[in-house]
PADREN-641218 format. One record per residue (C-alpha): residue number from 1; x, y, z. Coordinates in Angstrom, 1 decimal. Layout:
REM residues N
<n NUM, c1 X, c2 Y, c3 Z>
...
//
This chain:
REM residues 428
<n 1, c1 -16.7, c2 66.7, c3 -23.2>
<n 2, c1 -13.5, c2 66.5, c3 -24.8>
<n 3, c1 -14.2, c2 63.7, c3 -26.4>
<n 4, c1 -15.0, c2 67.1, c3 -26.7>
<n 5, c1 -12.4, c2 66.5, c3 -29.5>
<n 6, c1 -15.0, c2 69.5, c3 -28.9>
<n 7, c1 -14.9, c2 73.4, c3 -28.4>
<n 8, c1 -17.7, c2 75.2, c3 -26.7>
<n 9, c1 -17.1, c2 78.4, c3 -28.7>
<n 10, c1 -18.0, c2 79.2, c3 -32.3>
<n 11, c1 -14.9, c2 79.8, c3 -34.3>
<n 12, c1 -16.8, c2 82.2, c3 -36.5>
<n 13, c1 -17.5, c2 84.2, c3 -33.4>
<n 14, c1 -13.8, c2 84.3, c3 -32.7>
<n 15, c1 -13.1, c2 85.6, c3 -36.1>
<n 16, c1 -15.3, c2 88.6, c3 -35.4>
<n 17, c1 -13.9, c2 89.4, c3 -32.0>
<n 18, c1 -11.9, c2 92.3, c3 -33.4>
<n 19, c1 -15.0, c2 93.9, c3 -34.7>
<n 20, c1 -16.5, c2 94.0, c3 -31.3>
<n 21, c1 -13.5, c2 95.3, c3 -29.4>
<n 22, c1 -14.6, c2 98.9, c3 -29.4>
<n 23, c1 -18.1, c2 98.0, c3 -28.2>
<n 24, c1 -16.6, c2 95.9, c3 -25.4>
<n 25, c1 -14.3, c2 98.7, c3 -24.3>
<n 26, c1 -17.1, c2 101.2, c3 -24.2>
<n 27, c1 -19.3, c2 98.8, c3 -22.2>
<n 28, c1 -16.4, c2 98.2, c3 -19.8>
<n 29, c1 -15.9, c2 101.9, c3 -19.3>
<n 30, c1 -19.6, c2 102.4, c3 -18.5>
<n 31, c1 -19.5, c2 99.4, c3 -16.1>
<n 32, c1 -16.8, c2 100.8, c3 -14.0>
<n 33, c1 -18.5, c2 104.1, c3 -13.2>
<n 34, c1 -21.6, c2 102.8, c3 -11.4>
<n 35, c1 -19.9, c2 100.0, c3 -9.6>
<n 36, c1 -21.4, c2 101.0, c3 -6.3>
<n 37, c1 -24.8, c2 102.1, c3 -7.6>
<n 38, c1 -28.0, c2 100.3, c3 -6.5>
<n 39, c1 -28.6, c2 97.3, c3 -8.8>
<n 40, c1 -32.4, c2 97.3, c3 -8.9>
<n 41, c1 -32.2, c2 98.5, c3 -12.4>
<n 42, c1 -30.0, c2 95.6, c3 -13.5>
<n 43, c1 -31.6, c2 92.8, c3 -15.5>
<n 44, c1 -29.6, c2 89.5, c3 -15.4>
<n 45, c1 -30.4, c2 86.7, c3 -17.8>
<n 46, c1 -28.9, c2 83.6, c3 -19.3>
<n 47, c1 -28.3, c2 83.4, c3 -23.0>
<n 48, c1 -28.3, c2 79.8, c3 -24.4>
<n 49, c1 -27.1, c2 79.2, c3 -27.9>
<n 50, c1 -28.2, c2 76.1, c3 -29.6>
<n 51, c1 -26.1, c2 73.7, c3 -31.7>
<n 52, c1 -24.3, c2 74.8, c3 -34.8>
<n 53, c1 -23.0, c2 73.2, c3 -38.0>
<n 54, c1 -19.5, c2 72.1, c3 -36.9>
<n 55, c1 -18.9, c2 69.2, c3 -34.6>
<n 56, c1 -17.5, c2 71.4, c3 -31.8>
<n 57, c1 -20.6, c2 73.6, c3 -32.1>
<n 58, c1 -23.0, c2 70.8, c3 -31.6>
<n 59, c1 -22.8, c2 71.1, c3 -27.8>
<n 60, c1 -24.2, c2 74.6, c3 -27.6>
<n 61, c1 -22.9, c2 77.6, c3 -25.7>
<n 62, c1 -24.0, c2 79.8, c3 -22.8>
<n 63, c1 -23.4, c2 83.3, c3 -21.5>
<n 64, c1 -24.6, c2 85.5, c3 -18.6>
<n 65, c1 -26.2, c2 88.7, c3 -19.8>
<n 66, c1 -25.9, c2 91.9, c3 -17.6>
<n 67, c1 -28.2, c2 94.7, c3 -18.7>
<n 68, c1 -28.1, c2 97.9, c3 -16.7>
<n 69, c1 -31.1, c2 100.0, c3 -17.6>
<n 70, c1 -29.6, c2 103.0, c3 -15.9>
<n 71, c1 -26.2, c2 103.1, c3 -17.5>
<n 72, c1 -27.0, c2 101.3, c3 -20.8>
<n 73, c1 -24.4, c2 98.6, c3 -20.2>
<n 74, c1 -25.5, c2 95.5, c3 -22.0>
<n 75, c1 -22.9, c2 92.8, c3 -22.1>
<n 76, c1 -22.9, c2 89.0, c3 -22.2>
<n 77, c1 -20.1, c2 87.2, c3 -20.4>
<n 78, c1 -19.0, c2 83.7, c3 -21.4>
<n 79, c1 -16.3, c2 81.2, c3 -20.3>
<n 80, c1 -15.7, c2 79.6, c3 -23.7>
<n 81, c1 -12.9, c2 81.7, c3 -25.1>
<n 82, c1 -9.7, c2 80.1, c3 -26.5>
<n 83, c1 -7.2, c2 80.8, c3 -29.2>
<n 84, c1 -5.3, c2 78.4, c3 -31.6>
<n 85, c1 -2.4, c2 80.9, c3 -31.4>
<n 86, c1 -1.8, c2 80.1, c3 -27.7>
<n 87, c1 1.7, c2 78.6, c3 -27.1>
<n 88, c1 1.7, c2 74.8, c3 -27.3>
<n 89, c1 -2.1, c2 74.8, c3 -27.9>
<n 90, c1 -2.1, c2 71.4, c3 -29.7>
<n 91, c1 -0.1, c2 69.8, c3 -26.9>
<n 92, c1 -2.3, c2 71.3, c3 -24.2>
<n 93, c1 -5.4, c2 70.2, c3 -26.1>
<n 94, c1 -4.2, c2 66.6, c3 -26.5>
<n 95, c1 -3.1, c2 66.3, c3 -22.9>
<n 96, c1 -6.2, c2 67.9, c3 -21.4>
<n 97, c1 -4.5, c2 71.1, c3 -20.2>
<n 98, c1 -6.2, c2 73.6, c3 -22.5>
<n 99, c1 -6.4, c2 77.1, c3 -21.1>
<n 100, c1 -9.7, c2 79.0, c3 -21.7>
<n 101, c1 -10.7, c2 82.4, c3 -20.5>
<n 102, c1 -13.8, c2 84.4, c3 -19.6>
<n 103, c1 -14.7, c2 87.5, c3 -21.6>
<n 104, c1 -17.7, c2 89.8, c3 -22.2>
<n 105, c1 -19.2, c2 91.0, c3 -25.5>
<n 106, c1 -22.0, c2 93.4, c3 -26.4>
<n 107, c1 -25.1, c2 91.3, c3 -26.1>
<n 108, c1 -26.9, c2 92.5, c3 -29.3>
<n 109, c1 -23.7, c2 91.9, c3 -31.4>
<n 110, c1 -23.3, c2 88.5, c3 -29.9>
<n 111, c1 -26.8, c2 87.4, c3 -30.6>
<n 112, c1 -26.5, c2 88.7, c3 -34.2>
<n 113, c1 -23.4, c2 86.5, c3 -34.7>
<n 114, c1 -25.3, c2 83.4, c3 -33.7>
<n 115, c1 -28.3, c2 84.5, c3 -35.9>
<n 116, c1 -26.0, c2 84.8, c3 -38.9>
<n 117, c1 -24.6, c2 81.3, c3 -38.2>
<n 118, c1 -28.0, c2 79.7, c3 -38.1>
<n 119, c1 -28.0, c2 78.9, c3 -34.4>
<n 120, c1 -31.1, c2 79.3, c3 -32.1>
<n 121, c1 -30.7, c2 81.7, c3 -29.1>
<n 122, c1 -32.9, c2 81.7, c3 -26.0>
<n 123, c1 -32.9, c2 84.2, c3 -23.1>
<n 124, c1 -34.1, c2 83.4, c3 -19.6>
<n 125, c1 -34.5, c2 86.4, c3 -17.3>
<n 126, c1 -33.6, c2 85.5, c3 -13.7>
<n 127, c1 -35.5, c2 86.4, c3 -10.6>
<n 128, c1 -32.7, c2 87.5, c3 -8.2>
<n 129, c1 -32.7, c2 89.8, c3 -5.2>
<n 130, c1 -30.8, c2 93.1, c3 -5.2>
<n 131, c1 -28.1, c2 91.5, c3 -3.0>
<n 132, c1 -27.7, c2 88.5, c3 -5.4>
<n 133, c1 -27.5, c2 90.8, c3 -8.4>
<n 134, c1 -24.8, c2 92.8, c3 -6.7>
<n 135, c1 -22.9, c2 89.7, c3 -5.7>
<n 136, c1 -23.1, c2 88.3, c3 -9.2>
<n 137, c1 -22.1, c2 91.5, c3 -10.9>
<n 138, c1 -19.1, c2 92.0, c3 -8.5>
<n 139, c1 -17.9, c2 88.4, c3 -9.1>
<n 140, c1 -18.1, c2 88.8, c3 -12.9>
<n 141, c1 -16.1, c2 92.0, c3 -12.9>
<n 142, c1 -13.5, c2 90.3, c3 -10.7>
<n 143, c1 -13.5, c2 87.2, c3 -12.9>
<n 144, c1 -13.0, c2 89.3, c3 -16.1>
<n 145, c1 -9.7, c2 90.8, c3 -14.9>
<n 146, c1 -6.6, c2 89.5, c3 -16.7>
<n 147, c1 -5.2, c2 87.8, c3 -13.6>
<n 148, c1 -8.5, c2 86.0, c3 -12.8>
<n 149, c1 -10.0, c2 85.1, c3 -16.2>
<n 150, c1 -8.0, c2 82.0, c3 -17.1>
<n 151, c1 -8.9, c2 78.4, c3 -16.2>
<n 152, c1 -8.3, c2 74.8, c3 -17.3>
<n 153, c1 -11.1, c2 73.8, c3 -19.5>
<n 154, c1 -12.8, c2 70.4, c3 -19.0>
<n 155, c1 -15.2, c2 69.0, c3 -21.5>
<n 156, c1 -17.6, c2 67.8, c3 -18.9>
<n 157, c1 -16.9, c2 69.3, c3 -15.5>
<n 158, c1 -15.6, c2 72.8, c3 -16.2>
<n 159, c1 -17.0, c2 74.4, c3 -19.4>
<n 160, c1 -19.1, c2 77.3, c3 -20.5>
<n 161, c1 -22.2, c2 75.6, c3 -19.2>
<n 162, c1 -20.9, c2 74.5, c3 -15.8>
<n 163, c1 -19.3, c2 77.9, c3 -15.2>
<n 164, c1 -22.7, c2 79.6, c3 -15.6>
<n 165, c1 -24.3, c2 77.0, c3 -13.3>
<n 166, c1 -21.6, c2 77.4, c3 -10.7>
<n 167, c1 -21.7, c2 81.2, c3 -10.6>
<n 168, c1 -25.4, c2 81.3, c3 -10.2>
<n 169, c1 -25.3, c2 78.6, c3 -7.6>
<n 170, c1 -22.7, c2 80.5, c3 -5.7>
<n 171, c1 -24.7, c2 83.7, c3 -5.4>
<n 172, c1 -27.8, c2 81.6, c3 -4.4>
<n 173, c1 -26.0, c2 79.8, c3 -1.6>
<n 174, c1 -26.1, c2 76.4, c3 -3.3>
<n 175, c1 -29.9, c2 76.5, c3 -3.9>
<n 176, c1 -29.7, c2 75.3, c3 -7.5>
<n 177, c1 -27.7, c2 72.2, c3 -6.6>
<n 178, c1 -30.0, c2 71.4, c3 -3.7>
<n 179, c1 -33.0, c2 71.7, c3 -6.1>
<n 180, c1 -31.7, c2 69.3, c3 -8.8>
<n 181, c1 -29.0, c2 67.1, c3 -7.3>
<n 182, c1 -31.4, c2 64.3, c3 -6.3>
<n 183, c1 -33.0, c2 64.1, c3 -9.8>
<n 184, c1 -31.8, c2 61.8, c3 -12.6>
<n 185, c1 -32.9, c2 61.3, c3 -16.1>
<n 186, c1 -30.9, c2 58.2, c3 -17.0>
<n 187, c1 -28.3, c2 60.0, c3 -19.1>
<n 188, c1 -24.6, c2 59.6, c3 -19.1>
<n 189, c1 -21.6, c2 61.5, c3 -20.4>
<n 190, c1 -21.4, c2 58.9, c3 -23.2>
<n 191, c1 -25.1, c2 59.1, c3 -24.2>
<n 192, c1 -25.1, c2 62.9, c3 -24.1>
<n 193, c1 -21.9, c2 63.1, c3 -26.2>
<n 194, c1 -23.3, c2 60.6, c3 -28.8>
<n 195, c1 -26.7, c2 62.3, c3 -28.9>
<n 196, c1 -25.3, c2 65.8, c3 -29.6>
<n 197, c1 -22.7, c2 64.7, c3 -32.1>
<n 198, c1 -24.8, c2 62.2, c3 -34.0>
<n 199, c1 -24.6, c2 64.3, c3 -37.2>
<n 200, c1 -20.9, c2 63.2, c3 -37.5>
<n 201, c1 -21.1, c2 59.4, c3 -37.3>
<n 202, c1 -17.4, c2 58.5, c3 -37.8>
<n 203, c1 -16.2, c2 61.1, c3 -35.3>
<n 204, c1 -19.0, c2 60.0, c3 -33.0>
<n 205, c1 -18.0, c2 56.4, c3 -33.3>
<n 206, c1 -14.4, c2 57.4, c3 -32.4>
<n 207, c1 -15.6, c2 59.2, c3 -29.3>
<n 208, c1 -17.6, c2 56.2, c3 -28.3>
<n 209, c1 -14.4, c2 54.2, c3 -28.5>
<n 210, c1 -12.2, c2 56.5, c3 -26.4>
<n 211, c1 -14.8, c2 57.0, c3 -23.6>
<n 212, c1 -14.2, c2 54.6, c3 -20.8>
<n 213, c1 -16.2, c2 53.0, c3 -18.0>
<n 214, c1 -16.6, c2 56.3, c3 -16.0>
<n 215, c1 -18.5, c2 57.8, c3 -18.9>
<n 216, c1 -21.3, c2 55.3, c3 -18.3>
<n 217, c1 -22.3, c2 56.4, c3 -14.8>
<n 218, c1 -25.7, c2 57.9, c3 -14.6>
<n 219, c1 -25.6, c2 61.6, c3 -14.1>
<n 220, c1 -27.5, c2 63.7, c3 -11.6>
<n 221, c1 -29.4, c2 66.6, c3 -13.0>
<n 222, c1 -26.7, c2 68.8, c3 -11.6>
<n 223, c1 -24.0, c2 67.1, c3 -13.7>
<n 224, c1 -26.3, c2 67.1, c3 -16.7>
<n 225, c1 -25.9, c2 70.9, c3 -16.8>
<n 226, c1 -22.6, c2 70.5, c3 -18.6>
<n 227, c1 -24.8, c2 70.7, c3 -21.7>
<n 228, c1 -26.0, c2 74.3, c3 -22.0>
<n 229, c1 -29.4, c2 73.2, c3 -23.4>
<n 230, c1 -29.9, c2 70.9, c3 -20.4>
<n 231, c1 -29.2, c2 73.7, c3 -18.0>
<n 232, c1 -31.7, c2 75.9, c3 -19.8>
<n 233, c1 -34.4, c2 73.1, c3 -19.5>
<n 234, c1 -33.6, c2 72.2, c3 -15.9>
<n 235, c1 -33.7, c2 75.7, c3 -14.4>
<n 236, c1 -36.9, c2 76.6, c3 -16.2>
<n 237, c1 -39.1, c2 75.4, c3 -13.4>
<n 238, c1 -36.9, c2 75.0, c3 -10.3>
<n 239, c1 -37.6, c2 77.0, c3 -7.1>
<n 240, c1 -34.7, c2 78.3, c3 -5.1>
<n 241, c1 -34.3, c2 79.9, c3 -1.7>
<n 242, c1 -33.0, c2 83.4, c3 -2.0>
<n 243, c1 -30.6, c2 85.3, c3 0.3>
<n 244, c1 -33.5, c2 87.1, c3 1.9>
<n 245, c1 -35.2, c2 83.9, c3 2.9>
<n 246, c1 -37.9, c2 83.9, c3 0.3>
<n 247, c1 -38.6, c2 81.0, c3 -2.0>
<n 248, c1 -39.6, c2 81.3, c3 -5.6>
<n 249, c1 -38.9, c2 80.3, c3 -9.2>
<n 250, c1 -35.4, c2 81.1, c3 -10.5>
<n 251, c1 -36.5, c2 82.0, c3 -14.1>
<n 252, c1 -38.8, c2 85.0, c3 -14.2>
<n 253, c1 -39.5, c2 84.8, c3 -18.0>
<n 254, c1 -38.1, c2 83.2, c3 -21.1>
<n 255, c1 -38.1, c2 84.1, c3 -24.8>
<n 256, c1 -36.5, c2 82.9, c3 -27.9>
<n 257, c1 -34.4, c2 85.6, c3 -29.6>
<n 258, c1 -33.4, c2 83.6, c3 -32.6>
<n 259, c1 -35.6, c2 80.9, c3 -34.0>
<n 260, c1 -33.7, c2 78.5, c3 -36.2>
<n 261, c1 -34.3, c2 74.7, c3 -36.4>
<n 262, c1 -31.6, c2 73.7, c3 -38.9>
<n 263, c1 -29.2, c2 72.4, c3 -36.2>
<n 264, c1 -31.6, c2 71.2, c3 -33.6>
<n 265, c1 -30.1, c2 68.7, c3 -31.1>
<n 266, c1 -31.3, c2 65.2, c3 -31.3>
<n 267, c1 -33.6, c2 63.6, c3 -28.7>
<n 268, c1 -31.6, c2 60.4, c3 -28.3>
<n 269, c1 -28.1, c2 59.0, c3 -29.1>
<n 270, c1 -27.8, c2 57.1, c3 -32.4>
<n 271, c1 -27.8, c2 53.3, c3 -32.6>
<n 272, c1 -24.5, c2 52.0, c3 -34.0>
<n 273, c1 -25.1, c2 48.3, c3 -33.3>
<n 274, c1 -26.5, c2 47.3, c3 -36.7>
<n 275, c1 -23.9, c2 49.1, c3 -38.8>
<n 276, c1 -21.1, c2 47.7, c3 -36.6>
<n 277, c1 -22.5, c2 44.2, c3 -37.0>
<n 278, c1 -22.6, c2 44.6, c3 -40.8>
<n 279, c1 -19.0, c2 46.0, c3 -40.9>
<n 280, c1 -17.6, c2 43.4, c3 -38.5>
<n 281, c1 -19.2, c2 40.4, c3 -40.3>
<n 282, c1 -18.4, c2 41.8, c3 -43.7>
<n 283, c1 -14.6, c2 42.0, c3 -42.9>
<n 284, c1 -14.5, c2 38.8, c3 -41.1>
<n 285, c1 -16.5, c2 37.1, c3 -43.8>
<n 286, c1 -14.1, c2 38.2, c3 -46.5>
<n 287, c1 -11.2, c2 36.8, c3 -44.4>
<n 288, c1 -12.8, c2 33.5, c3 -43.9>
<n 289, c1 -13.8, c2 33.2, c3 -47.5>
<n 290, c1 -10.2, c2 33.8, c3 -48.6>
<n 291, c1 -8.6, c2 31.3, c3 -46.2>
<n 292, c1 -11.2, c2 28.6, c3 -46.9>
<n 293, c1 -10.6, c2 28.5, c3 -50.7>
<n 294, c1 -9.5, c2 25.0, c3 -51.9>
<n 295, c1 -6.1, c2 26.3, c3 -53.0>
<n 296, c1 -4.2, c2 28.9, c3 -51.1>
<n 297, c1 -2.5, c2 30.9, c3 -53.9>
<n 298, c1 -0.1, c2 33.8, c3 -53.6>
<n 299, c1 -2.9, c2 36.2, c3 -54.3>
<n 300, c1 -5.0, c2 34.7, c3 -51.6>
<n 301, c1 -2.2, c2 35.0, c3 -49.0>
<n 302, c1 -1.5, c2 38.6, c3 -50.0>
<n 303, c1 -5.2, c2 39.5, c3 -49.8>
<n 304, c1 -5.3, c2 38.2, c3 -46.3>
<n 305, c1 -2.1, c2 40.0, c3 -45.6>
<n 306, c1 -3.4, c2 43.4, c3 -46.9>
<n 307, c1 -6.6, c2 43.1, c3 -44.9>
<n 308, c1 -4.9, c2 41.9, c3 -41.8>
<n 309, c1 -2.1, c2 44.6, c3 -42.0>
<n 310, c1 -4.7, c2 47.4, c3 -42.5>
<n 311, c1 -6.8, c2 46.2, c3 -39.6>
<n 312, c1 -3.8, c2 45.8, c3 -37.3>
<n 313, c1 -2.5, c2 49.2, c3 -38.2>
<n 314, c1 -5.8, c2 50.8, c3 -37.3>
<n 315, c1 -6.2, c2 48.7, c3 -34.1>
<n 316, c1 -2.6, c2 49.2, c3 -33.0>
<n 317, c1 -2.6, c2 53.0, c3 -33.5>
<n 318, c1 -5.9, c2 53.7, c3 -31.8>
<n 319, c1 -5.1, c2 51.3, c3 -29.0>
<n 320, c1 -1.8, c2 53.0, c3 -28.4>
<n 321, c1 -3.4, c2 56.4, c3 -28.4>
<n 322, c1 -6.0, c2 55.2, c3 -25.9>
<n 323, c1 -3.3, c2 53.8, c3 -23.6>
<n 324, c1 -1.4, c2 57.0, c3 -23.8>
<n 325, c1 -4.5, c2 59.1, c3 -23.0>
<n 326, c1 -5.1, c2 57.0, c3 -19.9>
<n 327, c1 -1.5, c2 57.0, c3 -18.6>
<n 328, c1 -0.2, c2 60.5, c3 -19.6>
<n 329, c1 -3.1, c2 62.9, c3 -19.9>
<n 330, c1 -5.8, c2 64.5, c3 -17.8>
<n 331, c1 -8.4, c2 62.8, c3 -20.0>
<n 332, c1 -8.2, c2 59.7, c3 -17.9>
<n 333, c1 -11.2, c2 60.8, c3 -15.9>
<n 334, c1 -13.3, c2 59.9, c3 -18.9>
<n 335, c1 -11.1, c2 57.7, c3 -21.0>
<n 336, c1 -9.7, c2 55.6, c3 -18.1>
<n 337, c1 -10.7, c2 52.1, c3 -17.1>
<n 338, c1 -11.5, c2 51.5, c3 -20.8>
<n 339, c1 -11.7, c2 47.9, c3 -21.8>
<n 340, c1 -11.7, c2 48.9, c3 -25.4>
<n 341, c1 -7.9, c2 48.7, c3 -25.2>
<n 342, c1 -8.4, c2 44.9, c3 -25.4>
<n 343, c1 -10.3, c2 45.3, c3 -28.7>
<n 344, c1 -7.6, c2 47.4, c3 -30.2>
<n 345, c1 -4.5, c2 46.3, c3 -28.4>
<n 346, c1 -1.2, c2 48.3, c3 -29.1>
<n 347, c1 0.4, c2 44.9, c3 -29.6>
<n 348, c1 -1.3, c2 44.8, c3 -33.0>
<n 349, c1 1.3, c2 47.3, c3 -34.2>
<n 350, c1 3.8, c2 44.4, c3 -34.3>
<n 351, c1 1.4, c2 42.6, c3 -36.7>
<n 352, c1 1.8, c2 45.5, c3 -39.2>
<n 353, c1 5.4, c2 44.2, c3 -39.7>
<n 354, c1 4.9, c2 40.5, c3 -39.1>
<n 355, c1 1.9, c2 39.8, c3 -41.4>
<n 356, c1 3.5, c2 41.0, c3 -44.6>
<n 357, c1 6.6, c2 39.0, c3 -43.7>
<n 358, c1 4.6, c2 35.9, c3 -42.8>
<n 359, c1 2.5, c2 35.7, c3 -46.0>
<n 360, c1 5.6, c2 35.9, c3 -48.3>
<n 361, c1 6.5, c2 32.9, c3 -50.4>
<n 362, c1 9.9, c2 32.8, c3 -48.7>
<n 363, c1 8.6, c2 33.4, c3 -45.2>
<n 364, c1 10.5, c2 31.5, c3 -42.5>
<n 365, c1 8.7, c2 29.2, c3 -40.1>
<n 366, c1 9.7, c2 31.4, c3 -37.2>
<n 367, c1 8.1, c2 34.5, c3 -38.8>
<n 368, c1 4.9, c2 32.6, c3 -39.5>
<n 369, c1 4.6, c2 31.3, c3 -36.0>
<n 370, c1 5.2, c2 34.8, c3 -34.6>
<n 371, c1 2.4, c2 36.3, c3 -36.7>
<n 372, c1 0.0, c2 33.5, c3 -35.8>
<n 373, c1 0.8, c2 33.7, c3 -32.1>
<n 374, c1 0.3, c2 37.5, c3 -31.9>
<n 375, c1 -2.9, c2 37.4, c3 -33.9>
<n 376, c1 -4.3, c2 34.7, c3 -31.6>
<n 377, c1 -3.3, c2 36.9, c3 -28.6>
<n 378, c1 -5.2, c2 39.8, c3 -30.1>
<n 379, c1 -8.2, c2 37.6, c3 -30.6>
<n 380, c1 -8.1, c2 36.3, c3 -27.1>
<n 381, c1 -7.9, c2 39.9, c3 -25.7>
<n 382, c1 -11.0, c2 40.8, c3 -27.6>
<n 383, c1 -12.9, c2 37.8, c3 -26.2>
<n 384, c1 -11.8, c2 38.8, c3 -22.7>
<n 385, c1 -13.3, c2 42.2, c3 -23.3>
<n 386, c1 -16.6, c2 40.4, c3 -24.0>
<n 387, c1 -16.3, c2 38.4, c3 -20.7>
<n 388, c1 -15.6, c2 41.6, c3 -18.7>
<n 389, c1 -19.1, c2 42.8, c3 -19.4>
<n 390, c1 -20.3, c2 40.4, c3 -16.7>
<n 391, c1 -18.1, c2 42.3, c3 -14.1>
<n 392, c1 -20.2, c2 45.2, c3 -12.8>
<n 393, c1 -17.3, c2 47.4, c3 -12.0>
<n 394, c1 -15.8, c2 46.9, c3 -15.5>
<n 395, c1 -19.0, c2 46.6, c3 -17.6>
<n 396, c1 -18.9, c2 49.2, c3 -20.3>
<n 397, c1 -21.4, c2 50.3, c3 -22.9>
<n 398, c1 -19.4, c2 49.1, c3 -25.9>
<n 399, c1 -21.6, c2 46.6, c3 -27.7>
<n 400, c1 -21.1, c2 48.2, c3 -31.2>
<n 401, c1 -17.4, c2 48.1, c3 -30.7>
<n 402, c1 -17.5, c2 44.4, c3 -29.6>
<n 403, c1 -19.5, c2 43.2, c3 -32.5>
<n 404, c1 -17.1, c2 45.0, c3 -34.9>
<n 405, c1 -13.8, c2 44.0, c3 -33.4>
<n 406, c1 -14.3, c2 40.5, c3 -32.0>
<n 407, c1 -15.3, c2 38.8, c3 -35.3>
<n 408, c1 -12.5, c2 40.5, c3 -37.2>
<n 409, c1 -9.8, c2 39.6, c3 -34.7>
<n 410, c1 -11.0, c2 36.0, c3 -34.5>
<n 411, c1 -11.3, c2 35.7, c3 -38.3>
<n 412, c1 -7.8, c2 37.2, c3 -38.8>
<n 413, c1 -6.2, c2 34.8, c3 -36.4>
<n 414, c1 -7.9, c2 31.8, c3 -38.2>
<n 415, c1 -7.0, c2 33.2, c3 -41.6>
<n 416, c1 -3.4, c2 33.6, c3 -40.8>
<n 417, c1 -3.3, c2 30.1, c3 -39.4>
<n 418, c1 -4.8, c2 28.7, c3 -42.5>
<n 419, c1 -2.6, c2 30.5, c3 -45.0>
<n 420, c1 0.7, c2 29.9, c3 -43.2>
<n 421, c1 0.4, c2 26.5, c3 -41.5>
<n 422, c1 1.9, c2 23.4, c3 -43.1>
<n 423, c1 4.0, c2 25.5, c3 -45.6>
<n 424, c1 7.6, c2 24.4, c3 -46.0>
<n 425, c1 6.8, c2 21.5, c3 -43.7>
<n 426, c1 5.7, c2 23.9, c3 -40.9>
<n 427, c1 3.2, c2 22.5, c3 -38.4>
<n 428, c1 0.8, c2 24.1, c3 -36.1>
//
């Protein structure tokens, strides 16, 4: 999930990593000694951390807890570690090549960190056979090694939640996927992203814009588990076939370690249609009112010019970024096939220069024609985006964006025509 875009790890947790290093080292030392010991004494559970205050915390977090009652080892392993100090971190983040790693922390310390930050924590003890516990524990120790711990993070398909899902499914021989893959709940990558980040409406609206047609495909319950809280809910009642042939519930018991409701995730995505309608018709209404005044004064032309230039700058920049994301980054899996590039076409960047030149008192007929033509092109592109909704393979959940952009693009084209045509003998 870029749209992410989002981190699956609490930055306040990262700030406290140094304080936990000694505890981790001690736990690792204890872990190595009993590597071949029987694992009947090991308790394996999933720790699910609820949403936090920051936008990147809204998507929750997840760890696998290993508690060896014999040796005293009690560590929680997660796949959500990253560092802003990594070489070329910003470039990697923007291009979708961010490197994350897996690491373990003392469980009680980790829970206390989330308690202090006001985030709820649940623990689900798993019902696994001795063989499955042994396999899981061996894999985690292998994965925690320096040469194995790194991976390319993916917002939706390879994050801290899907890693937990995949590791458990591996030791269970694919039982989890078989148990949930045929189930659907009508959610999509877009709806889950907007639901979880609804506390940040402007950022959320931006993520809605950059997500393309692939983000609207209905997810299987298996794919839904990219959200840690969904994984927690879905495995709660499933039954799996174990390595010894027995069938039973995966979750033996569940308890809430930290009760805190302040950042509880929303039940449904927000509705941006009404605010988008209001904003779209407000901007377009002002443009139409200005160009329909009986006398087109210099002030009127410059008012149209300022509004038109500001809108074109916004549309051109975000359209260019969207186009670059689709062509040159790994985000294309979710941002690709995005018809919103027709609502905010990169060609609008040319209007940032042309509009001020066209509304000047001394503007040349050629400059005015260029500004009018390009604004009409932008308006036509936005109308094409509306028509594409009837094409099933291109239909995109972008109604709020349509009702915002189409009226403004159309009104801008009409306003530029009105304030520039017939000046200095120029004709349409």
